[in-house]
Steps between C-alpha positions, in 0.01 A plus 500: 500500500461154651390218278216256541602141571186281491351303212287809424813710441438567130130566550567741787755693295265514200215622721711781646612603151137491382387725786793737458438529124148617578626777727434344839742541788658164571715553812234390749378227266855366468535487879170314538579252226848448642338380824286259299808384309693438822207303640493283188874450520486398866194272480591346161145409395427309182373757250205287395376477860470862603175454690307768691631352825855585389406866469309499829810364672709767332262770617500364856881501503538860386597749766411863526186705520177364352520762227848386400395134485194595294716692253732202451207263446344749258824526303521121471134485393563754224806304391288186461234692309780599262607135469145399416482769229830370362360147486740357759218400737127442466 
């Protein structure tokens, strides 16, 4: 399995482990989050400045069917909800 490379690497791995421990399938989730990770790696944003515009640009740059793009955005949204529950973000 490929590894995450962005500054969210540890959080992404913990989130996948959390979901897997609760019995959820993680293959599709891993693929979606890997696209997010690659985008972070390529754009190199400052973690403290992840503004909504960053995510809108990410969404605009995703290729594929609308459904596929929506699934990726949804996966990232759920990941951030997890980070909020963990106290990493407000």
